[in-house]
DOTI-436345 format. One line per field, with one value per residue (C-alpha): residue number from 1; residue in three letters; x, y, z. Coordinates in pm, whole numbers, always signed. Each point is the difference from the previous one (the first is absolute). Layout:
DOTI-436345
k NUM/...
r ala/...
px X/...
py Y/...
pz Z/...
//
This chain:
DOTI-436345
k 1/2/3/4/5/6/7/8/9/10/11/12/13/14/15/16/17/18/19/20/21/22/23/24/25/26/27/28/29/30/31/32/33/34/35/36/37/38/39/40/41/42/43/44/45/46/47/48/49/50/51/52/53/54/55/56/57/58/59/60/61/62/63/64/65/66/67/68/69/70/71/72/73/74/75/76/77/78/79/80/81/82/83/84/85/86/87/88/89/90/91/92/93/94/95/96/97/98/99/100/101/102/103/104/105/106/107/108/109/110/111/112/113/114/115/116/117/118/119/120/121/122/123/124/125/126/127/128/129/130/131/132/133/134/135/136/137/138/139/140/141/142/143/144/145/146/147/148/149/150/151/152/153/154/155/156/157/158/159/160/161/162/163/164/165/166/167/168/169/170/171/172/173/174/175/176/177/178/179/180/181/182/183/184/185/186/187/188/189/190/191/192/193/194/195/196/197/198/199/200/201/202/203/204/205/206/207/208/209/210/211/212/213/214/215/216/217/218/219/220/221/222/223/224/225/226/227/228/229/230/231/232/233/234/235/236/237/238/239/240/241/242/243/244/245/246/247/248/249/250/251/252/253/254/255/256/257/258/259/260/261/262/263/264/265/266/267/268/269/270/271/272/273/274/275/276/277/278/279/280/281/282/283/284/285/286/287/288/289/290/291/292/293/294/295/296/297/298/299/300/301/302/303/304/305/306/307/308/309/310/311/312/313/314/315/316/317/318/319/320/321/322/323/324/325/326/327/328/329/330/331/332/333/334/335/336/337/338/339/340/341/342/343/344/345/346/347/348/349/350/351/352/353/354/355/356/357/358/359/360/361/362/363/364/365/366/367/368/369/370/371/372/373/374/375/376/377/378/379/380/381/382/383/384/385/386/387/388/389/390/391/392/393/394/395/396/397/398/399/400/401/402/403/404/405/406/407/408/409/410/411/412/413/414/415/416/417/418/419/420/421/422/423/424/425/426/427/428/429/430/431/432/433/434/435/436/437/438/439/440/441/442/443/444/445/446/447/448/449/450/451/452/453/454/455/456/457/458/459/460/461/462/463/464/465/466/467/468/469/470/471/472/473/474/475/476/477/478/479/480/481/482/483/484/485/486/487
r met/lys/glu/glu/ile/leu/ile/asn/ala/thr/ala/arg/glu/thr/arg/ala/ala/arg/leu/gln/asn/gly/val/leu/gln/glu/ile/tyr/ile/asp/arg/ala/ser/arg/arg/gly/leu/val/ser/ser/ile/tyr/lys/gly/arg/val/ser/arg/val/leu/pro/gly/met/gln/ala/ala/phe/ile/asp/ile/gly/leu/glu/arg/thr/ala/phe/leu/his/ala/ser/asp/ile/ala/gln/thr/glu/thr/gly/asp/gly/asp/ser/ala/arg/thr/glu/asn/ile/arg/asp/leu/ile/val/glu/gly/ser/glu/val/leu/val/gln/val/leu/lys/asp/pro/leu/gly/thr/lys/gly/ala/arg/leu/thr/thr/tyr/ile/thr/val/pro/ser/arg/phe/leu/val/phe/met/pro/lys/gly/glu/gly/val/gly/val/ser/thr/arg/ile/asp/asp/glu/gln/glu/arg/gln/arg/leu/arg/gly/ile/val/asp/thr/leu/leu/glu/glu/asp/ala/pro/gly/gly/trp/ile/val/arg/thr/ala/ala/glu/gly/ala/ser/ala/glu/ala/val/arg/ala/asp/met/leu/phe/leu/arg/lys/leu/trp/gly/val/ile/asn/glu/lys/ala/leu/arg/ala/lys/pro/gly/arg/leu/val/tyr/ala/asp/leu/pro/leu/pro/leu/arg/ile/leu/arg/asp/val/leu/gly/asp/asp/val/glu/asn/ile/lys/val/asp/asp/gln/glu/thr/phe/asp/asn/met/thr/glu/phe/val/ser/val/phe/met/pro/gln/ile/ala/asp/ile/val/glu/leu/tyr/asn/gly/gln/arg/pro/ile/phe/asp/leu/his/asn/val/glu/asp/glu/leu/gln/lys/ala/leu/asp/arg/lys/ala/ser/leu/lys/ser/gly/gly/tyr/leu/ile/ile/asp/gln/thr/glu/ala/met/thr/thr/ile/asp/val/asn/thr/gly/ala/tyr/val/gly/phe/arg/asn/leu/glu/glu/thr/ile/phe/lys/thr/asn/leu/glu/ala/ala/gln/ala/ile/ala/arg/gln/ile/arg/leu/arg/asn/leu/gly/gly/met/ile/ile/leu/asp/phe/ile/asp/met/ile/asp/glu/glu/his/arg/lys/gln/val/leu/gln/ala/leu/gln/arg/tyr/leu/ala/asn/asp/pro/ala/lys/thr/his/ile/cys/asp/val/ser/ala/leu/gly/leu/val/glu/met/thr/arg/lys/arg/thr/arg/asp/ser/leu/glu/his/leu/leu/cys/ala/pro/cys/pro/met/cys/glu/gly/arg/gly/thr/val/lys/thr/pro/glu/thr/val/cys/tyr/glu/ile/phe/arg/asp/ile/val/arg/gln/ser/arg/glu/phe/asp/phe/gln/glu/phe/met/ile/leu/ala/his/gln/asp/val/ile/glu/leu/leu/leu/asp/glu/glu/ser/gly/ser/leu/ala/glu/leu/glu/glu/gln/thr/gly/lys/pro/ile/arg/leu/gln/thr/glu/ala/leu/tyr/asn/arg/asp/gln/phe/asp/leu/val/leu/met
px +16232/-82/-356/-172/-341/-65/-350/-86/-354/-209/-372/-68/+275/+203/+310/+209/+342/+172/+381/+255/+358/-104/-145/-370/-173/-373/-227/-357/-226/-344/-198/-319/-148/+98/+33/+70/-297/+176/-128/-295/-333/-322/-366/-75/-295/+23/-79/+66/+85/+192/-15/+226/+281/-96/+9/-221/+17/-57/-103/+200/-55/+303/+11/+31/-167/+241/+73/-67/+105/-167/+333/+3/-337/+47/-125/-210/-208/-176/+64/+86/+371/+207/-309/+44/+299/-180/-364/-136/+45/-376/-32/+241/-139/-296/-45/-125/+126/+222/+348/+289/+320/+363/+220/+280/+131/-41/-170/+267/-42/-345/-54/-202/+118/+41/-202/-22/-244/+288/+29/+334/+76/+372/+184/+369/+50/-318/-256/-355/-215/-364/-108/+314/+111/+318/+335/+271/+351/+182/+243/+254/+57/+262/+73/-225/+27/-117/-285/-118/+30/-215/-256/-22/-59/-287/-148/-13/-176/-272/-347/-205/-253/+112/-16/+289/+357/+333/+327/+317/+191/+376/+20/-110/+337/+136/-320/-115/-317/-148/+60/-166/-293/-44/-7/-262/-226/+34/-92/-303/-128/+72/-186/-297/-11/+35/-272/-241/+66/-47/-345/-110/+174/-179/+135/+275/+143/+348/-14/+367/+302/+353/+248/+160/+334/+236/-174/-15/+376/+41/-235/+99/+341/+202/+256/+284/+249/-163/+223/-194/-315/+13/-319/-9/-352/-90/-360/+106/+280/-249/-235/+285/+140/-348/-44/+344/-61/-311/+102/+380/+161/+326/+77/-98/+359/+46/-283/+148/-138/+207/+17/+283/-13/+69/-292/+46/-23/+256/+239/+2/-7/-348/-142/+275/-54/-374/+62/+233/-265/-233/+254/-14/+374/+171/+379/+231/+324/+207/-126/-277/-366/-357/-287/-333/-327/-343/-304/-348/+79/+348/+325/+319/+353/+287/+363/+278/+378/+18/+347/+118/+269/+129/+356/+19/-233/-349/-169/+152/-108/-357/-7/+121/-252/-288/+98/+1/-326/-167/+57/-109/-314/-106/+39/-175/-296/-52/+73/-232/-253/-24/-258/-167/+196/+364/+231/+376/+227/+350/+290/+32/+235/+153/+121/-284/+168/-2/-375/-57/+203/-180/-339/+108/+125/-334/-189/+230/-45/-378/-21/-61/-268/-321/-210/-28/+209/+30/+297/+16/+314/+178/-208/+125/+13/+219/-280/-93/-371/-114/-310/-35/-319/-159/-219/+47/+103/+361/+202/-31/-377/-35/+218/-39/-270/+16/+171/-263/+208/+33/-276/+229/+130/+348/+31/-155/-18/+282/-73/+65/-268/-249/+77/-82/-324/-92/+73/-224/-277/+22/-42/-293/-180/+55/-189/-298/-74/-22/+194/+229/+322/+163/+136/+235/+21/+294/+294/+291/+233/-248/-57/+375/+46/-284/+165/+346/+63/-361/-68/+29/-257/-230/+26/-82/-311/-115/+36/-170/-303/-16/-41/+240/+132/+66/+201/-51/+201/-199/+211/-233/-4/+202/+256/-218/-321/-136/-325/-93/-246/-194/-56
py +15933/+175/-57/+110/-66/-35/+30/-123/+109/-81/+21/-363/-77/+181/-153/+128/-141/+52/-16/-5/+77/-67/-347/-70/-83/+32/+41/+131/-53/+150/-92/+162/-346/-130/+289/-85/+31/+11/+293/+64/+48/-158/-1/-372/-228/-318/-280/-298/-63/-316/-64/-305/+221/+305/+194/+157/+56/+359/+117/+315/-7/-209/-323/-205/+71/+126/-162/+161/-184/+64/+125/+274/+142/+317/-14/+308/-199/-163/+247/-285/+62/-318/-216/+58/-231/-288/+8/-203/+188/-19/+240/+244/+21/-146/-108/+280/+280/+281/+55/+238/-199/+53/-238/-158/-236/-5/-302/-271/-295/-145/+188/+318/+318/+2/+276/+183/+246/+157/+286/+185/+313/+82/+320/+87/+11/-145/-277/+76/-285/+118/-299/-13/+188/+130/+100/-241/+61/-214/-243/+87/+332/-116/+326/+0/+377/+49/-246/+198/+328/-126/-156/+329/+196/-227/+3/+380/+5/-249/+147/-75/-280/-36/-367/-188/-103/+104/-168/+203/-138/-48/+290/+237/-30/+355/+156/+334/+42/+211/-275/-259/+236/+54/-377/-43/+269/-154/-349/+125/+183/-302/-236/+236/-17/-382/-40/+222/-185/-337/+102/+76/-291/-315/-341/-135/+345/+140/+279/+98/-114/+38/+230/-112/-179/+300/+197/-305/-31/+359/-56/-349/-99/+320/+1/+221/-210/+75/+246/+35/-109/-17/-9/-59/+134/+370/-41/-225/+243/+289/-193/-91/+353/+135/-258/+82/+376/-45/-277/-36/+328/-91/-268/+196/+10/-381/-71/+14/-46/-245/+88/-228/-200/-330/-146/+82/-364/-110/+273/-132/-371/-44/-192/-264/-35/-41/-286/-168/+37/-219/-282/-296/+27/+300/+7/+101/+189/-281/-253/-142/+42/-3/-206/+176/-189/+154/-217/+86/-123/+146/+116/-203/+136/-247/+109/-175/+51/-47/+83/+149/-227/+229/+24/-160/-288/-122/+149/+343/-20/-86/+282/+263/-117/+12/+351/+123/-185/+170/+341/-122/-165/+323/+188/-263/-16/+375/+16/-289/+112/-349/-37/-252/-301/-14/-298/+63/-300/+122/-237/-215/+149/-203/+298/+144/+342/+5/-73/+284/+248/-90/+45/+336/+110/-91/+197/+297/+5/-31/+278/+267/-200/+211/-319/-167/-317/-265/-240/-324/-171/-266/-318/-351/-64/+304/+208/+360/+76/+357/+193/+328/+202/-32/+285/-26/-250/-109/+123/-340/-14/+357/-30/-367/-259/-382/-173/-120/-314/-122/+213/+109/-346/+80/-335/-179/-371/-149/-124/-355/+36/+131/-291/-254/+185/-22/-375/-60/+209/-198/-329/+142/+138/-316/-205/+236/+119/-136/+204/-30/+174/+229/+350/+149/+381/+118/+239/-42/-133/-279/-90/-18/-232/-225/-18/-67/-170/-110/-117/-364/+52/+169/-296/-241/+201/-10/-379/-32/+215/-101/+368/+230/+305/+332/+287/+373/+289/+286/+317/+171/-288/+12/-275/-194/+47/-259/-123/-350/+2/-313/-17
pz +17110/-327/-119/-316/-151/-373/-143/-348/-95/-306/-73/+101/+251/+263/+156/+289/+88/+334/-19/+282/-101/-360/+75/-58/+329/-71/-299/+2/-300/-60/-312/-123/-63/+342/+238/+364/+235/+338/+214/-234/+180/-130/+90/+18/+51/+208/-242/+228/+365/+97/+378/-33/-134/+208/-326/-264/-373/-106/-347/-77/-375/-96/-200/+320/+332/+266/+337/+339/+316/+335/+142/-264/+103/+204/+357/-56/-249/+294/+278/+239/+36/-5/-55/-373/+18/+166/-109/-288/-324/-59/+292/-167/-354/-186/-358/-223/+225/-128/+140/-65/-49/-94/-199/+206/-268/-375/-158/-26/-235/+51/+327/+24/+169/+380/+169/+330/+154/+196/-249/-13/-203/-35/-80/+5/+379/+150/-40/+110/+136/+7/+210/+213/+308/+161/-149/-115/-130/-256/+163/-272/+180/+251/+183/+308/+36/-359/+57/+301/-191/-287/+233/+187/-321/-103/+353/+2/-338/+94/+14/+310/-53/-366/-99/-155/+72/-148/-95/-45/-300/-28/-247/+279/+174/+23/-141/+140/+204/-280/-259/+225/+61/-377/-50/+272/-147/-345/+124/+196/-309/-224/+234/-1/-380/+3/+263/-190/-325/+175/+122/-358/-172/-108/+111/-225/-73/+60/+257/+18/-202/+129/-174/-328/+28/-50/+276/+229/-45/+124/+293/+116/-133/+6/+282/+115/-197/-337/-185/-323/-182/-379/-209/-376/-71/-8/+124/+288/+87/+8/+230/+234/+18/+74/+278/+139/-5/+215/+240/-14/-114/+172/-260/-311/-127/-10/-248/-351/-351/-206/-371/-111/-323/+169/+205/+366/+116/-260/+111/+357/-93/+151/-298/+24/+376/-58/-242/+250/+271/-208/-19/+233/+64/+162/-13/+286/-60/+152/-257/+218/-86/+129/-139/+61/-50/+55/+68/+121/+351/+48/-157/+42/-40/-24/+45/-196/-3/-377/-133/+331/+151/+274/+120/+346/+80/-82/+308/-69/-366/+102/+258/-249/-260/+249/+115/-358/-65/+298/-159/-343/+144/+171/-328/-211/+240/-33/-371/-87/+265/+145/+275/+227/+126/-116/+73/-22/-47/+85/-47/+315/+258/+282/+206/+212/+4/-381/-1/+244/-206/-325/+168/+144/-342/-158/+267/-51/-378/+35/+258/-267/-178/+6/+14/+341/+33/+271/+10/+202/+129/-203/+24/+82/-376/-57/-156/+78/-3/-51/-98/-185/-17/-343/-129/-377/-265/-23/-297/-169/+40/-123/-310/-92/-63/+36/-293/-250/-59/+358/+157/+280/+97/-130/-182/-299/-76/-206/-353/+125/+269/-256/-235/+269/+82/-369/-5/+301/-155/-327/+186/+199/-307/-208/+261/+23/-355/-354/-260/-303/+111/+259/-60/+260/+15/+214/+39/-241/+273/+80/-367/-63/+297/-126/-343/+142/+336/+56/-358/+110/+277/-250/-238/+284/+83/-362/+5/+341/-93/-365/-94/-187/+189/-176/+148/-47/+146/+152/+21/+251/+251/+323/+42/+244/-201/-241/-159/-113/-291/-99/-377
//
């Protein structure tokens, strides 16, 4: 499968697109005003401990205090082994104490960042865990012989009585012993610098920030299938080539500077795909479509046959649509970076074998998703429940804000509804206050309805209250906004 990575960099925003066979699969966006915090290390101060939640709020210098659960406190914090998982959190940390923490999840919505004291420091081939122990190998490395080889390399490089644990990353598959050794030396030296800085830092200060997006792409996303990386900014290209020359010289020839006149994302149709990824509806090639709705609690994805009528029978048409939808759902989940609870409403299938094949197809298409997913069987209601690990905002939450008209509800009141609310308010006010006349300030659609279809009702109200009613259009009002002024 041909993969390429496109990087569009400007002073305030950097975007990276991951394409497979020319089709956009994932998008990463980093903005100067809203830079991701995941993996950043802070010196924090415990501002509040909540025994009822087995959690604490930590001040790390951000707008909102961050959240630290008892399960995310390293065992070495207490020195009691597994007791750190069962003791009351008040026995683990105390209010006012200082603690070194790492961001697990960016702040999402009204929630602060999620923290851990299990610090991890990654490089190209390894992850160092200062408070961990032992050696682990990524489960994405399937070859057992290669797993044993890599574990053996790390075991031989371990220093006696040196604290910390190690994880061998997927990218290490096929790496030489010398490359792994260089990574280990680098991480030990880096941790020494971080630890020294943490000792001097004041609470609420950043101790270590992760690499900028283009370099994280090289470290974390780059796989054997990537054939080229195109960058449209000279400074970013220079930084990437310098990083590659030091840590990844074997891929130096695939990093290219793009100098074309046409914007790099336009050239590869990425901008159009980004706009489609913000729509509620995602079309299928067969004529069917998906409806994707995000809420705070969960995301729902509904599958519809649309214009697809099939060519055999209804059950076969439904099966083909669901199979196509399974592939599209896997792509949309990655592209939109949907996380948390996701409910999939496939079209009802009578044949049990068809259900099984659709579920297997979904699992197969999600197998390459870098975020951890868990899929349940088809429920009695024909729904598929799944979860996907969420570490950063979805594409919609990153690029969009709630509609100022409906405030995120997705609907606004009809002019007719607003008219009847106005009528009820007029009756209420006429019974409570003494005045000469009413003035109604409302959206143009509401005023037009009052002057046309509801003019008779307005006249009846004037007769009932004995007060004249004047109307005035307010261009800046939303359609369901109005004011009743007593003159």
